[in-house]
C-alpha positions in Angstrom: 79.3 110.0 94.6 79.2 108.7 98.1 76.1 109.0 100.3 76.6 109.1 104.1 79.9 107.3 103.9 82.4 106.7 106.7 86.2 106.8 107.0 86.5 103.4 108.5 84.2 101.0 110.3 86.4 100.7 113.4 85.8 104.4 114.2 82.1 104.3 113.7 81.7 101.1 115.8 84.0 102.6 118.6 81.8 105.7 118.7 78.7 103.6 119.3 80.2 101.1 121.8 82.8 103.2 123.6 83.4 100.6 126.4 84.1 97.7 124.0 87.3 97.2 122.0 85.5 97.6 118.7 88.6 97.0 116.5 89.1 93.6 118.1 85.5 92.5 117.7 85.1 93.5 114.0 86.0 91.0 111.3 85.9 93.5 108.5 87.5 96.9 108.8 86.1 98.7 105.7 88.8 101.3 105.7 87.5 103.7 103.1 90.3 106.1 103.6 92.8 103.4 102.6 90.7 102.2 99.7 90.4 105.7 98.3 94.1 106.6 99.0 95.1 106.7 95.3 91.8 107.8 93.8 92.2 110.9 91.6 88.8 111.2 90.0 85.8 113.3 90.8 84.3 112.9 94.2 81.0 114.1 95.7 80.2 113.2 99.3 76.6 114.0 100.6 75.6 113.6 104.2 72.6 114.7 106.3 73.5 116.8 109.3 71.0 114.9 111.5 72.4 111.5 110.8 72.7 109.5 114.0 73.6 106.2 112.3 76.8 107.5 110.8 77.5 110.9 112.1 78.8 113.4 109.6 82.2 113.7 111.2 83.0 110.3 109.7 82.2 111.3 106.2 84.1 114.6 106.7 87.2 112.5 107.9 86.9 110.6 104.7 86.6 113.7 102.6 89.6 115.4 104.3 91.8 112.3 103.8 91.0 111.9 100.1 93.8 113.3 98.0 91.8 114.0 94.8 91.6 117.7 93.9 88.2 117.4 92.3 86.0 116.9 95.4 83.0 118.4 97.1 81.4 117.8 100.4 77.7 118.7 100.8 76.0 118.6 104.3 72.2 118.7 103.9 70.5 120.4 106.7 67.6 118.7 108.6 68.2 115.2 107.0 69.2 112.0 108.7 70.5 108.7 107.5 67.3 107.3 106.1 65.5 110.4 104.8 68.3 112.0 102.8 66.9 110.7 99.6 63.7 112.7 100.1 65.6 116.0 100.0 65.1 118.1 96.8 68.6 119.4 97.4 70.0 115.9 97.4 67.9 114.8 94.3 69.3 117.8 92.4 72.8 117.0 93.5 72.5 113.5 92.0 71.1 114.9 88.7 73.8 117.6 88.5 76.6 115.1 89.3 75.5 112.7 86.6 75.1 115.5 84.1 78.6 116.7 84.9 80.0 113.2 84.5 78.5 112.9 81.0 80.0 116.2 79.8 
């Protein structure tokens, strides 16, 4: 389960600082798409639709570029980056995901 993830740090940084060459300035790339390239297990991505720290388009890019067949993407309405955990929908997702993993 990934919570508010991003496809790669370069893209997020560039979206925040459009006039700077973000990819040149970053020491770490954190290319999650590349890291999950060969992942074939279960994947759940949850993201708040009001997230301004990491906009949902970056987690959707990660989701779309992950090849595993057993994946779900949940966009939780009205929640941002730091209040997602207070959502009952999100809390139930966590419980359900863990229960499914144990079965």
